[in-house]
SESELUM-153302 format. One record per residue (C-alpha): residue in three letters; x, y, z. Coordinates in steps of 0.02 Angstrom, whole numbers, plus 50000, padded with zeros to 5 digits. Layout:
N
ALAXYZ ...
% end
This chain:
1271
MET500005000349992 ARG501555011050051 GLY501925010749858 LEU500195017649795 ARG500155035349748 HIS498535042749670 PRO497465057249704 ASN495935045349724 ILE496845031649836 VAL497205034750016 HIS499045035350037 MET499945025550162 LEU501305038150273 ASP501845028050389 SER501505013150513 PHE502135006450678 GLU501624992350807 THR501014993650982 ASP501014978851110 LYS499214975651064 GLU499104982650882 VAL499704988250717 VAL499445005550673 VAL499285013050489 VAL499575031950480 THR498625038750320 ASP497985054150243 TYR496575064350320 ALA494985062050261 GLU493565074750291 GLY492135060950294 GLU491455045950226 LEU490345043950057 PHE489255033550174 GLN488785045950291 ILE488095054950130 LEU487165041050083 GLU486385041450277 ASP486035059150264 ASP485285062250101 GLY484795044750041 LYS485345046349867 LEU486435058249763 PRO486015069949593 GLU486645060149432 ASP487925074549406 GLN488645071649581 VAL488685051049541 GLN489535054649377 ALA490915064049462 ILE491155051249592 ALA491035037549454 ALA492545046249363 GLN493505047049511 LEU493125027549570 VAL493715023949385 SER495235033049390 ALA495805024149553 LEU495275007249488 TYR496185009449316 TYR497755014249429 LEU497544996849531 HIS497284987649401 SER498564994049294 HIS499774987149443 ARG498934970149440 ILE498014974549609 LEU496234968549652 HIS495314979249795 ARG493964964949828 ASP493094974049949 MET492234989749852 LYS490774996749959 PRO490295013950010 GLN491005011350183 ASN492825009750098 ILE492595025650005 LEU493095042550097 LEU492885062150064 ALA494425071750029 LYS494505091450040 GLY493705099049887 GLY492345086449845 GLY493645073349786 ILE493595054049840 LYS494845041649909 LEU494775023349908 CYS495455015750067 ASP495384997850158 PHE496464987350066 GLY496454974050192 PHE495724962650060 ALA496754968849909 ARG497874955849822 ALA499314960749694 MET499524946449575 SER500964940649506 THR501244937049322 ASN500834919749357 THR499234923149447 MET497744927349324 VAL496184922849435 LEU495784921449617 THR494624910249702 SER494574915549883 ILE492914923449939 LYS493274941349995 GLY492104955850009 THR490274961650061 PRO488874950849992 LEU487704966049947 TYR489094970149818 MET489844953949770 SER489804948849591 PRO488834932349525 GLU490514923749513 LEU491024927749682 VAL489374920749759 GLU489524906349658 GLU491274904449713 ARG491954902449532 PRO493714910749495 TYR493694927649465 ASP494694942749408 HIS494844960449405 THR493024963549335 ALA492394958549509 ASP492924976749561 LEU491984982849416 TRP490374973949457 SER490584982249639 VAL490674999049571 GLY489234996849472 CYS488384992149637 ILE488965006449723 LEU488615018749584 TYR486745012349576 GLU486715014249757 LEU487115031349747 ALA485905036649628 VAL484385026549686 GLY484745025849871 THR484805004649887 PRO485944991949808 PRO485364984849650 PHE485104969149749 TYR484504971649927 THR483954957450061 THR484484950850217 SER484254933450174 ILE485914925050107 PHE484924913350020 GLN483844926349932 LEU485134937849897 VAL486294925149818 ASN484714920849696 LEU484414939549659 ILE486234942549609 LEU486274926449501 LYS484584927549417 ASP483674943849457 PRO483714957949327 VAL484174975949381 ARG482684986449425 TRP482865002849335 PRO482115019249406 PRO481345029749268 ALA482305044749310 ILE484025038549270 SER484745044249107 PRO485035032148952 CYS486785035348969 PHE486985031649142 LYS485855016549118 ASN486955008948979 PHE488545011949087 LEU487805003349246 GLN487154988849123 GLY488774985649061 LEU489534985449254 LEU488144974749306 THR488104961649165 LYS488184945949251 ASP489284935849127 PRO491154944049171 ARG491734940249001 GLN490164951848937 ARG490584964949077 LEU491024982249034 SER492984981949061 TRP494614989849017 PRO495044998648892 GLU493055000348838 LEU492645004949003 LEU493585022348987 HIS492735027048819 HIS490925025248895 PRO489995042448859 PHE489515043049040 ILE491425045149098 ALA492465048648937 GLY493655062948950 ARG493365064449147 VAL494485051049210 THR496225054949276 ILE497485042749212 ILE499195042249307 THR500495030249225 GLU501865024349305 PRO503375013949225 ALA503054996949259 GLY504124985449347 PRO505074971449250 ASP504044956449326 LEU502374964849330 GLY501614956949177 THR500104962649073 PRO499194974849173 PHE497274970649185 THR497054986749091 SER497514979848937 ARG496794966248838 LEU497594948848855 PRO498714942748720 PRO497934927648646 GLU499184914948709 LEU499034923948897 GLN497054921348871 VAL497384904248832 ILE498394902448988 LYS497134911949096 ASP495724900849039 GLN496664885249071 GLN497064890249245 ALA495274893549287 HIS494504877649227 ARG495294867249362 LEU494924879849491 ALA493024880449451 PRO491964871949574 LYS491644854449517 GLY489764854249587 ASN488354865849556 LYS487844871349730 SER488744885249814 ARG489644878549981 ILE488984894850064 LEU487154889850033 HIS487604870050070 GLN488374875550248 ALA486894888750280 PHE485674873750257 LYS486554862150362 ARG486644873850504 MET484734877850475 ALA484294860450483 LYS485384856750643 GLU484524870550734 ALA482904865750678 LYS483194848650731 GLN483904854750906 THR482304865150938 LYS481024853450892 HIS481694841051028 GLN481454856351155 ASN479644856051138 THR478984867251276 GLY479704871251466 PRO481194879651533 ALA482424876551396 LEU481054885351266 GLU480784898451407 GLN482594902451421 GLU482894901351231 ASP481534915251198 ARG482024927551337 THR483094939551214 ILE482574937351035 PRO483274952450927 VAL481664963550843 VAL481414971350688 SER480894988550761 ASP481064995650937 THR479184997950939 ALA478434982250868 PRO478894967051005 LEU478704949150921 PRO477094941250932 ARG476894928351051 LEU476904912350986 ARG475784897651067 ALA475384879451027 THR473954866951066 PRO474414850451174 GLN474194841151016 GLU475534852650928 PRO476704857151066 GLY477864873851034 LEU478854868350870 LEU478434883350781 PRO478764894450907 GLY480504886850938 ILE480954885950762 MET480504904650736 ALA481464909450886 SER482894898850845 GLU482854906650658 ILE482824923350706 LYS484284923350831 SER485424911850712 SER484914925850575 TRP485934936750663 ALA487364927650691 ALA487604921350518 LEU487454939050451 GLY489224940950537 ALA489214957650612 GLY487524957850718 GLU486794972650683 ALA484814972750653 PRO484104968550496 PRO483744984950392 ALA481864992250403 PRO481265001350255 ARG482485014450205 ASP482355029850308 ALA483715040550392 THR483615030450558 SER483735010550486 VAL484935014850337 SER486545012950420 SER486054995250517 GLY485514989450339 ARG487254994750245 GLU488294986950393 ASN487344969950382 ARG488664961150284 ILE489694944950269 THR491524943650249 GLN491934926750196 ASP493614918150152 SER493814900450062 GLU494464893750223 GLN492904898450331 ALA491434900150240 PHE490404905150400 PRO491034914150554 GLU490734909350731 LEU488874914750789 ARG489164929650887 PRO487284936950910 GLU487454954850966 VAL485644961151006 VAL485234979350946 GLY483594979351035 GLN482914965651156 GLN481124962351212 SER480724950051344 THR479474936851300 ASP478524927551434 VAL478434909051428 VAL477004902751310 ASP475484898751395 LEU474814883051304 GLU473184882151385 ASN472314899351395 GLU472634903651197 GLU471694897351049 PRO472754887250929 ASP473204894150747 SER472964912250799 ASP473104925850672 ASP474454933550757 GLU475494918150736 TRP475174917250549 GLN475554936050548 HIS477244933150619 LEU477644919150501 LEU477014930250353 GLU478364944950427 THR479664929650430 THR479444927850247 GLU479224945050175 PRO480574949850043 VAL481184964650130 PRO481344962150297 ILE481494942550271 GLN482564932850411 LEU484054923450358 LYS483344903750359 ALA481574904750404 PRO480824901250233 LEU481984885250233 THR481534880250400 LEU479624880250363 LEU479874869650227 CYS480734857250310 ASN479374856350447 PRO478064843450424 ASP476944851050567 PHE476924866650459 CYS476594858650304 GLN475104849850394 ARG474394866350462 ILE474444874750283 GLN473494859650213 ARG472144860550346 GLN472014879950355 LEU471654878450149 LEU470394863950180 GLU469514871350326 ALA469614889850301 GLY469344887650122 GLY467594878250158 GLN467084893850274 ILE467454905550146 LEU466474897550011 LYS465184899450125 GLY465434916750157 THR466064915750326 LEU467264930550392 GLU468054919750512 GLY468914909050381 ALA469374924250287 SER470404929550438 GLN471254914050461 ILE471604908750265 LEU472294927250220 PRO473854926550315 ALA474224907550262 LEU474044912950079 ARG475334927350109 VAL476444916350199 LEU476304903650038 SER476574916249909 SER478144922550010 LEU478884905050029 LEU478704900649847 SER479244916449795 THR480864917149887 CYS481514898849905 SER482774895749773 ASP482954877049824 SER481754867849719 VAL481974850949801 PRO481344855049973 LEU480024866549891 TYR479164854049778 SER479284842649923 PHE478304854450030 CYS477124857649895 ARG476744837949860 GLU476444835750051 ALA475284851950068 GLY474404845749919 LEU474754860449816 PRO474194867249678 GLY472814854549694 LEU472084863349841 LEU472344881449775 LEU471474877749608 SER470134868649688 LEU469734884849801 LEU469784893749636 ARG468584882349545 HIS467304883949693 SER467564902749709 GLN466884903949524 GLU465514893749545 SER465004902449702 ASN464044919949650 SER463284923249821 ILE464924930149917 GLN464614948549930 GLN465844952850071 CYS467024966750048 TRP468514954050101 TYR468074941749966 GLY469074951649820 THR470644951349936 PHE470624932749961 LEU470374930749776 HIS471874941749742 ASP473004933349863 LEU472344916349811 MET472844920249632 ALA474514928149697 VAL474944910249766 ILE474354901749614 GLN475624912449502 ALA476954909249646 TYR476724891949597 PHE476964892049431 ALA478564902249430 CYS479434889549529 THR480884882749455 PHE480374862749489 ASN479134866849354 LEU480614866349229 GLU481154850549146 ARG483054852549196 SER482354852749372 GLN482074834349370 THR481174835249529 ALA480204818949534 ASP478544819849461 SER478504837749470 LEU478334839849268 GLN476604828749264 VAL475904837949405 PHE476354855149309 GLN475584850849158 GLU473964844449259 ALA473814861349342 ALA474134871549195 SER472814862249109 LEU471464863949252 PHE472094884149272 LEU471564885749082 ASP469984877449094 LEU469674890349231 LEU470334904049144 GLY469244901148993 LYS467654902049090 LEU468234917349182 LEU468544926649037 ALA466894921548945 GLN465984931549091 SER465564949249044 ASP465134953849225 ASP466064970249275 SER466344963549460 LYS467484950149389 GLN468794962349296 THR469934961449441 LEU470034942949454 GLN470124942249277 ARG471634953649276 ASP472394943849407 SER472174927849323 LEU472834934849174 MET474364940549261 CYS474554923149326 PHE474224916849144 THR475824926749092 VAL476934920649224 LEU476304903449175 CYS476804906348978 GLU478604911749031 ALA478694895049138 MET478004884048968 ASP479364892148872 GLY480744887648970 ASN480194868648957 SER480294854348845 CYS479724854548667 THR478334841348712 ILE477694850248857 SER477554868848789 LYS477114861548619 ALA475674853248695 PHE475084868848812 TYR475144882048673 SER474264869248549 SER472864867348658 LEU472474885748656 LEU471964881648470 THR470964865948521 THR470164860748686 GLN470534877948775 ARG470174888948634 ALA468954899448752 VAL470614905748834 LEU471204912748658 GLU469454917248604 GLY469284927348768 LEU470834936448752 LEU470374941848564 HIS468624946948621 GLY469534957548767 LEU470484966948635 THR469024973348538 VAL467944981748696 PRO467925000148702 GLN468955003248859 LEU470464997448754 LEU470265012048648 SER470075025248788 HIS471845031748823 THR472645048548828 PRO472985054348650 PRO474715060848593 GLY474985078648651 ALA473635079248780 PRO473965079048964 GLN474425062249033 VAL473355053249148 SER473605055649333 GLN473435036649380 PRO475085028049439 ARG475965018949301 ARG475965002849396 GLU474095002549419 GLN473775006349232 SER474874992249185 GLU473914980749296 ASP472254985649223 LEU471224972449108 PRO471684978248945 GLY473424979548998 ALA473364961749067 ILE472494954848901 ALA473804963848807 SER475244956148908 ALA474364937848899 LEU474244939448713 ALA476114944048679 ALA476664931248817 ILE475754917348691 CYS476454925348527 ILE478134931148566 ALA479544917548533 PRO480774917048682 LEU482574920148633 GLY483694904348656 LEU482204892348691 PRO481544885548534 GLY480544871648605 CYS478954882348594 TRP479244890948437 GLU478374880448312 ALA476774880348422 LYS476774899048448 GLU476954901248268 GLN475324892548247 ILE474574904448367 SER475234918648290 ARG474654912348127 HIS472864911148192 LEU472934929548250 ALA473674933748083 ASN472244927147978 GLN471034936048087 LEU471954951548084 THR471904950347893 GLU469974948047877 ASP469114963247806 ASN467724964847928 ASN468554957648079 GLN468704972348224 LEU470264964148291 ARG471514973848178 PRO470634992148201 SER470744989848380 LEU472534982448376 ILE473064997148269 CYS472215010048386 GLY473085002448532 LEU474865006748457 GLN474715024948531 HIS474045017848705 PRO475425021948823 ILE475305007548921 LEU474654992348793 CYS475755000348651 LEU477224987448682 HIS476364972248704 LEU475204976348539 LEU476824978348462 LYS477514962248508 VAL475904953848446 LEU475984962848271 TYR477904958348253 SER477644940448287 CYS476044939448175 CYS476984948148035 HIS478514936048056 VAL477384921248008 SER476054929247874 GLU476764939947723 ARG474864943747693 LEU474864952347856 CYS476344963747811 ARG475624968147646 ARG473974973747740 LEU474884983347868 GLY475914993247721 GLN474034997447660 GLU473465003747837 PRO474035022747850 LEU473485022548030 ALA474645009048062 LEU476125016047980 GLU475895033948052 SER475835024848224 LEU477355016248191 LEU478235031648110 MET477595041448269 LEU478415028648389 VAL480145031748318 GLN480025049548311 GLY479645049048496 LYS477885057648467 VAL477005043848561 MET477105044248769 VAL477445025448818 VAL477915018348966 ASP479485009548908 TRP480135019648762 GLU481715010948728 GLU480984993048711 SER479334999348613 THR480515009748491 GLU481734993948462 VAL480174983148424 THR479544996048304 LEU481164996648217 TYR481264978748195 LEU479464978048132 LEU479854991948004 SER481254982147959 LEU480224965747927 LEU478964974547839 ALA480284982947719 LEU481044964647708 ARG479354956547662 LEU478654969947545 GLN480384972647450 ASP479724991547457 LEU479665005247565 PRO478145008247661 SER477375024847637 GLY478235038547742 MET479705028047773 GLU480895039247658 LYS480645052447795 LEU481235043647922 GLY483135040847852 SER484015053947942 GLU483155050948102 ILE483445033648114 ALA485355037748055 THR485305049048202 LEU484665035248323 PHE485935023848268 THR487425035448309 HIS486915044048453 SER485945032548563 HIS486815023948709 VAL485605009648703 VAL486584995548621 SER484954986248581 LEU484305002748497 VAL485795005048399 SER485694986448324 ALA483804988448290 ALA484225005548194 ALA485454997048096 CYS484634983248054 LEU483204995147978 LEU484505004947902 GLY485274990547811 GLN483524985147748 LEU483345002747685 GLY484935003947602 GLN484574987847521 GLN482924995447449 GLY483865010147378 MET483795022847522 THR485285032847550 PHE485925042347711 ASP487385052647745 LEU488325043047876 GLN490255047947884 PRO491545037147964 MET491785048548101 GLU489995044648164 TRP489665027748103 ILE491305018848162 PRO491105025348359 ALA489215020248353 ALA489795003348300 THR491255001648421 HIS490025005448565 ALA488674993348496 LEU490064980448477 SER491004981748644 ALA489514986848763 PRO488614971348831 ALA487244964948728 GLU485564966248801 VAL484444955548676 ARG482644956848714 LEU481854951648534 THR482384941348393 PRO482694952648248 PRO481814948848085 ASP481954932947994 GLY482864925748132 CYS484254935348118 GLY485554939048259 PHE485714953148362 TYR487334959848275 ASP486714953948092 GLY485954971448053 LEU487594980248117 LEU488634969548026 ILE487534969847854 LEU487484989047870 LEU489444990947896 LEU489744980247738 GLN488674992547640 LEU489395008247707 LEU491105000747659 THR490724993247486 GLN489465006947415 GLN490685021647439 GLY492025012647323 LYS493495020247411 ALA494795015247517 SER494825028747663 PRO493205021647751 ILE493995004847760 ARG495785013747813 ASP494775022247937 MET493935007248004 VAL495494996848017 SER496555010648100 SER495135012848227 GLU494735001548371 MET493144994248297 TRP494184982348189 THR494864973348350 VAL493344975148441 LEU492374967148306 TRP493464951148297 HIS493394949348481 ARG491394952348486 PHE491324939148333 SER492454925748429 MET491404929048592 ALA489744925748492 LEU490464909448408 ARG491174903848585 LEU492824897548515 PRO493394883148614 GLU495054885848706 GLU496224872248784 VAL496054869748965 SER497174864249102 THR497484870449274 GLN498634874149409 GLU498354880649577 GLU496974893149651 GLU497714909249583 LEU498064904449417 SER496604907049286 LEU494844905049246 SER494244894749090 SER492994901048970 PRO491194896049022 HIS491024886548856 SER491594869648813 SER492484864348657 SER490534857048606 SER489724873848658 GLU488704878848498 PRO488874896848445 ASP487664910548517 TRP486604912548354 THR485584924248451 LEU487044936948438 ILE487694931448271 SER486664920548151 PRO487364910747994 GLN486854925947895 GLY487774936948017 VAL489354926348008 ALA489444926047827 ALA489204946447823 THR490664947747946 LEU491724936447826 SER491214947447690 LEU491744963047761 ALA493404956347798 VAL493664950447621 ALA493144967647564 THR494434975147690 PHE495854963147658 THR495524967847465 GLN495784985947500 GLU497134984347620 PRO498114967547587 GLN499394971947713 LEU498144972347843 CYS497934953347818 LEU499654948947827 SER499944958048008 HIS498434948748064 LEU498724931347990 SER500554931948012 GLN500364933648194 ARG500274917648279 GLY498724913348392 SER497904929248334 ILE496114930548366 LEU495874932448178 MET496834917948134 SER496134908148284 THR494294911248218 LEU494614907148037 LYS495344890348075 TYR493794886848195 LEU492574890948061 LEU493334876047950 SER493214864248100 PRO491924848448084 SER491184853848240 PHE490674871248204 LEU490254866048015 GLN489084852048093 GLN488264866748205 LEU488064879148068 GLY487304866047963 GLN486034863648097 ALA485604881548125 PRO484034890448056 HIS484664894947871 GLY486384888047917 SER486464876847763 GLU486144891047659 PHE487534901647716 LEU488734887347749 PRO489404888347569 ILE489894907347595 VAL490614904047750 VAL491794892647703 LEU492214900447537 SER492454917447615 VAL493784908147755 CYS494664901347600 GLN494804917447519 LEU495584925547681 LEU496754910047699 CYS497274911547516 PHE497814931547541 PRO499524927747608 PHE500024915547449 ALA499424928647333 LEU500444942647387 ASP502374945547396 VAL502694939447562 ASP504314937947653 ALA504654918347664 HIS504734919847849 LEU503154926447871 LEU502424911047755 VAL503224899247848 GLY502324905248013 ILE500624905747929 LEU501034887947859 ALA501464881448025 ASP500024889148120 LEU498754880647977 THR499654864247990 ASP499724864448180 SER497774866648170 GLU497484853348037 VAL496864863847913 THR497074853847765 ALA496114838347846 HIS494794850947872 LEU494534857847696 LEU494584839747633 GLN493084836047766 VAL492274852847713 CYS492244847247535 CYS491694830847557 HIS490284832847674 HIS489674850847665 LEU489964858747488 PRO489054855447335 LEU490404850847210 PRO490224867347097 GLN490854876747244 VAL492354864747308 GLU493574872847180 LEU494244886147298 PRO494414874447460 ILE495404861247340 SER496464874647278 LEU496924880247434 LEU497084863647500 THR498274857647345 HIS499414873447398 LEU499684868347577 ALA500004849747530 LEU501204855347400 THR502034868547508 ASP502154857947682 PRO502394839347715 THR501484838547858 SER500024845047774 LEU500224832347641 ASN500194818947777 GLN498534826447856 PHE497824823247683 VAL498224806147669 ASN497844802247844 THR496064810847818 VAL495734799047672 ALA496334783347757 ALA495124788047904 SER493734788747784 PRO494074780847632 ARG492344777347557 SER491684793947577 ILE493164803347524 ILE493634792547381 SER491824792747322 PHE492024812947336 LEU493744813947239 SER492994802147085 VAL491564813747057 ALA492784828547085 LEU494094821346954 LEU492754817646829 GLY491764833046850 ASP491554847246714 GLN492784858646826 PRO494584857646738 LEU495344868746862 LEU494784856747011 THR495224841646912 SER496934849946876 ASP497204852747069 LEU496764836647115 LEU497804828946987 SER499254839847061 LEU498994835247227 LEU498904815847190 ALA500464817447077 HIS501464824847226 THR500664812447346 ALA501454798447227 ARG503194806247209 VAL503454810347390 LEU502654796247491 SER503034778847508 PRO502044765347400 SER501154759747546 HIS499964775847559 LEU499584775747364 SER498164762547350 PHE496884774747364 ILE497514784047213 GLN497684767247114 GLU495784764547167 LEU495344781947110 LEU496054777746931 ALA495354760446917 GLY493624763046966 SER492474752147076 ASP492484739446928 GLU494304741146899 SER494024744246711 TYR495134760846730 ARG493754771246652 PRO494194786346756 LEU495804784346693 ARG495364784346514 SER494174797246537 LEU495624808046614 LEU496904802046472 GLY495584808546345 HIS494924824146427 PRO494854838846317 GLU495754850746423 ASN497794850746397 SER498194853346587 VAL497024839246634 ARG497964825846509 ALA499674835346558 ARG499384830546739 THR498684813146720 TYR500104808346619 GLY501254815346761 LEU500324804946881 LEU500524790146795 GLY502274793546775 HIS502574793846978 LEU501464778346999 LEU502404768546872 GLN504014769546979 HIS503154759047114 SER501424751247068 MET501554733846985 ALA499534734046977 LEU499594748546856 ARG500864740146757 GLY499864724546740 ALA498504734846675 LEU499364743646543 GLN499664725746490 SER498034717946516 GLN496654731546492 ALA496394733546319 GLY496884751346229 LEU497494757546407 LEU499534756746328 ASN498884765646175 LEU498114779046285 LEU499784780346368 LEU500684780346197 LEU499564792446114 GLY500174806646222 LEU501824805646139 GLY501054814046005 ASP500104826946087 LYS500084843146003 ASP500284850246180 PRO502154851446246 ALA501554849446426 VAL500524833346377 ARG502144826946270 ARG503374829346423 SER502234821246542 SER501914807646433 SER503744804746390 PHE503934804246579 ALA502614791546604 VAL503334779846478 GLY505004782146528 ASN504484775146699 ALA503454761346632 ALA505004755546530 TYR506084755546686 GLN506124737246729 ALA504714734246641 GLY504774714146638 PRO503254706246555 LEU502804724246495 GLY504344726846385 PRO503994718946231 ALA502294728746227 LEU503174744146243 ALA504164742046063 ALA502864753245991 ALA503444767446085 VAL505204767046013 PRO504654777845860 HIS503664790745949 MET504984793146074 THR506394793745937 GLN505274807945844 LEU505364818346021 LEU507334818446018 GLY507104831845905 ASP505804842046004 PRO506164859446038 GLN505764859346220 ALA507274852946313 GLY506334844046447 ILE505374832546306 ARG507144826946239 ARG507764823946406 ASN506224812446441 ALA506464805546271 VAL508244799646302 SER507984792546471 ALA506574782946411 LEU507594775946255 GLY508804770746377 ASN507644762146493 LEU506994751546345 GLY508654744946277 PRO508844731946426 GLU507124725346394 GLY507664716046228 LEU507154729546113 GLY508814732446034 GLU508264727645863 GLU506864740745875 LEU508164753245931 LEU509264751045773 GLN507894752045667 CYS507624769045714 GLN509344773545721 VAL509304776945915 PRO511174773945953 GLN511674787045810 ARG510394800145878 LEU510964796846057 LEU512774798446000 GLU512334816745910 MET511354823446052 ALA512964817746186 CYS514054827146091 GLY513044841446014 ASP511434845846113 PRO511424864346178 GLN510644859146350 THR511994850946465 ASN510574840346566 VAL510114831546395 LYS511874828546352 GLU512074819846531 ALA510494810546498 ALA511154803946325 LEU512704799046399 ILE511774788446527 ALA510614780946407 LEU512134775446298 ARG513064768046438 SER511404757546456 LEU511114753646280 ARG512904747646265 GLN512584732546349 GLU511554726246201 PRO513114718346092 CYS512274724145937 ILE512134742745990 HIS513844741246059 GLN514584736545888 VAL513694750745803 LEU514394763245915 VAL515994757245891 SER515824757645696 LEU515084776345725 GLY516724781745811 ALA515854784745974 SER517464783846062 GLU518354796445967 LYS516924809945956 LEU516794806246152 ALA518574809246176 LEU518394825346086 LEU517014830646184 SER518024824846350 LEU519444836546284 GLY518214850946277 ASN517694848346448 GLN519644849746509 LEU519964863746412 LEU518724873946523 PRO519434886546638 HIS519894880546810 SER518694891846898 SER517304885446784 PRO516284869846856 ARG516564853346769 PRO514854847046704 ALA514134831146770 SER514134824746596 ALA516044823446602 LYS516084807846720 HIS514844799346608 CYS515734803946459 ARG517494796346529 LYS516584780446588 LEU515784778046426 ILE517424779746323 HIS518104767246450 LEU516574754946421 LEU516794757246224 ARG518634750646227 PRO518974733646143 THR519384725246302 HIS517564728246375 SER516794723246203 THR515654708646233 
% end
C-alpha cells in the first residue's frame, strides 16, 4: 500500500506497532461517502458522474498495477478536501503476480459481490467493476441493486434477477451501469472500453507509471491470445466441480441442525430460556407471542425463535436487519454484511442484540391455536425485504407447518365459500406466507416436496374453481381473498421445479395437470362479462402470463402441448383474449399531446386491457434461446394473423388503435411483430394501413408517450425492418425517416436500439435509400455497440442475430462508397479489433484447458462443444462478417498479413475454427445455416489465400503455414468439401488444400491420413470431383495426387490406384482423364501415371492387360501440347524402367520417342532420351537400331545445347551399350573418338568453371567402349 500514489487512493504515510495493535497512518479524510448516503439517501446524477470518474480512475491505477481491491463498497470510500473521493481499506486487496490471473478466495461484502464470487467461481479484476456498478447504483437510487437480508435470497437475486431501473435515470448512465452489472464477467464492461464510455469519457484522470520488469500484462490492457489461453486453462481447474454453492450448502446444514435441536426442546424451561432475548425488527414492534395446542407442542415458536437468533449471527456483524430505508435505519442495513474467506465459509455465531424484548413463557392452555398473530408473525418472517436469514427453508422442512397449511386451506377455504368472515381472517395470512415462501425459496427440492405434501397446487386450484362457481359471496374481503389466492397460484407456476431441467420427481406431470386445470378455469372466467369479475380476470391473466414464461423454458413436448391446446381444447382462453381487445375500454387512452393520465403507471399496467395485451404477447412472442415452443407459438401467431387480415374483423382496428396507448403499445407491437413474422399477407395489409404506419413512424420519432420508450422503439424498428424485407419496398412515409434513424444509430447509448436502427438502415439501404453517414459518426457508434454488453430482448427479423443488422450495414457502408478511405479509417480504429473479439465471443471459440493452483486462471465458460450464440450472430451475420473482412483485405492486403502472420491472433484462431467439423456441423443445423455454410467456407478460404497471393517474406509464410498445419486445416478442408459443399463450390477449398499440401509435408500427411480415416466417402468425393466438368478442380486434384505419389511411400498410394481404376477396375476414370479435352488435365494425368509407374506393379499389369490403355499412354507422345508430350514421355520412361513382361509391348513407343529427340523443348528431349535408355535392357535392341537410336543419342551427347540433355544421352548410351548389337554400332560410329573430343573440350574449360556432370559419364563411356570391354 505504501507504494500506491494516486489522488483518489488513500496514501499510507507510516506504520508502527504497539503492544496490542498495528497502527497505520494515512491521509486525513473529511468524512465518508457512506455518511452522505445516510444523510441524503441518494445523490443527483451529476454528482454520481463525478464520483464515478474518480472511482474508475482509482481502479484503473490499481488494475494497471495488477492489484485487485476485492472489497469495494461505500464504507470504503472517503471524502477528501474539495469534494474528491479516496479509496481506502486494502485489507482484502491482492497484488497478483505474472502467473496469477484469477483468484478463488471469497472476499468482500455480499451486497456488492459479483455473481462469480457468490457462486465461488474463479474471478478476476472484473469483480471490482461489478462492485463499482453496485456502488454507483446505490448512490443514484438509494439502495443497492440487489437488496435483502437473506443470504439465500441475496444469492438468488444476484445470480438470476435483472436490475430494476428507476425511470429518472438517464439512458447514458443506465447503459453504463448495465455494462458494469452484466452477470457474465466475460461480457461485462471492462478495460479499455470502460474508459471510452460516454458517461465518463474525458473525465477520468489516468496516472501512468513505468511498470516493473516482472509486473506482467496490466489488467487494463487486453490479454494477448497466448496469455488468454493460459488464463482460461488455469481457471478451468479451479472452477467448483458441483453446481451448489458451499456457502449456501453450509447455511442449509446449519439451519437443519438448529431446527432439529429446536424440535426436541418442545416447551418448558429450555424454550423459556431460549426466548428471553430475541432481536426484534424495530424498537416499537415486539415479536408476537407464539402458542401451541397440546396436540401441537411449541414447535413453530421454537423454530422461529431459533431462526431469528441465528439470522443475526450468520449475518456476521450482528446488526439488526434493515427496516425500510429511512434516516434511522439505513445505517444498520448497510452494515449488514458477511466477509467470507474460502477457508471459513461462515464465522462463529456472535449474536449482538441491538434491541431486546423480554418474552414471557408461552401459555399452552389459555390461548387458541392457530391465532392470527402467529400467522402474521410467519408472514413477517417471509416478507421479501425484512426477511430473516433461514426462516423460509426452516418452514419448508417442518412437517407440522406443512400439515397446518393444508388444514388451513381445507377448513378456512370451506368457510370462505360459505361467506364466513372467520375463515377469511385465518386463510389470508396463510396465503401470504405461502406466496412469499414460493417466491423467495430458490432450492427446488425441498420446495417441491413441501408443495406435494401440502397438496399444492390442487387445493389452490380447487379453491379457485369453487370460488368461480359460487356467485353469492358479496363480502368486501372476498376480493382480497381471490387476489391473494391468485398470487399464490402465480408464485407456484413461477417455481423452478416446474422446469424440465430441475428433474424433481413427478413435478412436470403435476405442473402440466395444474396448467390444464388453470386454463379450464381461465377460459370460463374470460367468458364472463360481469364487471365485478374484472379484477379477478386481470389477476388471472397476470398469472397466465407467468405460466407462459414457465412453459417457454420447458421441454418441446410440454410447451407444444400447452400452446397447441389454445387452438383446440382450450380455445376459449384465446377467444376470450381476442374478444377483450375489441371492447371499447381498450380504445380509451390519453391521445398524444394531451395531458397524461394521473393514475400511477403501475396501476395502469395492471388494468384489464393491459393484462390482456400482455397475455397475448406472452403466447405469441418467441423467447430467445428457447426454441422448443417456437413452432407452437407460430401456430398461434398464424391464427391471429389470419384474423387480422379479415376485412370485417374488428380485431385489426382495435390493435392498430392501441399502438398509441401508453400502456398497451409495447405488448401490441410484440403481437403484431410475431404475426407479421409468419404472415406475408399481414405485412402487405399493414403496408396499406395509413394509421398503422403513422403510429409506427410516430413511435420512432418519439411522438407517442409510452411507458417503456426504449423497448417499444426497438420493437417498432424491427417491425419496420420486417415490413421492408417482406414487401421489398419502402412503406409509405419511410423515406422521411432515414435521417432520424441514422441519428438514432449514431447517437443512442442503448445498444439494443443501435442494433435495431442498424438493422432497419441496412434494409433501407438495400431498397435504394441513401443516408449521409460519415466514418467519424458510424465508427464510434459501431465500436460502442460491439463493445458494450448485449441486452437482447427480441429476435430480429427472419431469425437474424442481434449484431447481424449492424454487420450488414457496415458492409454496405464500406462497399457502396467505393473508396479506400472508409476502410482505412475503420481498420485504424479500435472497432476492427473489437469486431473480432465480439465475433469470437459470439461463436464461443473453444479454448484448450488445463489448470494449476488457486490463483491461476479462469477458463472459458464454454466447452469445446458449446454451440455458437446464434441469438447474437446468426449464420447470415457470420457470412456478413467474413464478407466484411474480404472487402477490407482486398483494399488493405497488408492488414491481412499483420493479422494472419501473428501466431495465435484472434483473427487466425477464428478462421481456423470456422473450418472445424464441429462448427460446420452446428452451422448446418442452425436456422438457415445450410444456406450460408458455403458462403462462410469460401470466404474463409479467400482470406486464407491472401498471404499466398501476395509478395510475402518467406519467413512470414513459414509462420502462417505452421499455424495452419498445427490446426489441421488441410484435413478440415478435405472434410468440408466431402461433407458440406456442393461440387461446384469446392474449387477454391481444393485449390487452397493443394497449395498447402504441395508446400508443407505435414499438410500432405494430414491429407493422406484423412483419406485413410474415411476412405469410402472421401474416395467417392474425389472420384466425382476428378471426373466433373471443372477443369481447374480436376487439375488441382491431379497435382495433389501426383505430389502424393512422388513424395510418399507406396504403402500410402493404394487409394490413388483405386481412384484411377474405378469401382469395377476397368480403369474408366483413367481413360477419361487421358482423353480429357483440357491440355492441363491430360498433362497432369500423364504426370501422375509417371510417378505411380515407379512403384505400382498393379498399374503396370493394367497397361498390359487392359485393352487400349497402353495405346492411350503412348498417344500422349504425339500430342500437340508440349506439356502433355513432356508428361507422357516421363510416364513411358518410368514404365520402361525394369518393365519386365510389359517390355515387349513398349516396342511401339520407340518410333514416337525417337521423334521426340528432336523436340524443341529440352525437357521433352531429356525424357525421351531417358525412356529410350530404359528400353534397351528390355530386349528391344533391334527396334532401337531400326530407328537409328544409337546414332541419334550419340549426336545429342556430343552436340545438344542443353547440358542436362547431354548428360541424359550419355547415361542412356551407357545403358544401351550393354546390348552387343548396339555396342558394335557405337564402335562403328567412332563413338570413342567423338566422346574423346567432348571430354577434351571439358578439360579446356577454365579452372574456375565447374566441371559438368556429363564429363564423368563421358569418361566412363569411353572406357566401356574400348575393345577390352567389348562383349
